[in-house]
Phi, psi and omega in degrees: 000117182287148175288142182242132177252127179246123179255108179252130177276113182265023177122355183301312183295323177294320179297313180299315179298314181296319178296324176295329179288345184285348176062223182229071179290162179197178179231129174256130181232135177146214180263096186280167190307320184297330180261331187295336182276353179295145181271144176265174178297335182278000179081021178240152177292157178299324177295319178296317177300316179297316182296318180297320179286324180294317186250347187085159180274154181299326182277357179081000181296321177252119180287159176293126176229074185295123175245333182270303180297320181297319178296314181298319178296315183292327185259008186307312182296321179296313181294321178296321177296318178294322178296321177296319177296316179298316180299316180297316179294324178295313178298316178302316181295321179294314182295316183292327184262355184050041176190169184279332187310308181294323179296321179296317179297317179295316179299312182296318177297317180297317178294326176297317177296321178296319178299315178299319179297315181295320177300313179300318180296318179294316179297322176297321179296317178298316179300319183282338185088159181295164176242120355285152181287115178265116185295158176291153175289156179305322179294323178290318178300318180298322181286328185263356185311135011269354181286145177224017180286126184301328183254000182232123170240298179256343183090359183296320180299309181301316181291335183276350178292128182211187180219164175216130174273126180252111180257026181303137177085354180280128178266143182259045178282147177243000000 
């Protein structure tokens, strides 16, 4: 009597197909287009103001005070851990529901939570000032008196930091 091997697919092919349907979702964090075009008191857009502080001015008048890149670098391990958790929960939802729909909802919610966390972290960085904190120039201090925080004058930059979950390319097949 010959041995018989039976290969039963317990959901692997459905999981692989469903994961392929997820496309390339992502989270954008920072000064997004709707807020970045607002004008500051200095006559520059909020996005321009953010860029000058993030990278420093070409003439060296404004030093680099990274609040966005520095936050992402400092929190990279935390965000990678959260992404792994989100990925696991997404796979679990796909396997349990035998379709992509539930997985997409779990993925979108997870990315939304990650976006909120990153916004909070960036805003905290702005509140704390860059590391190392480069003080304002005397002329800037005179204009901002009594405040002397390098990244905060009116608070508009900090308040404008937001996120967007991009689910582009995600198919809603079930």
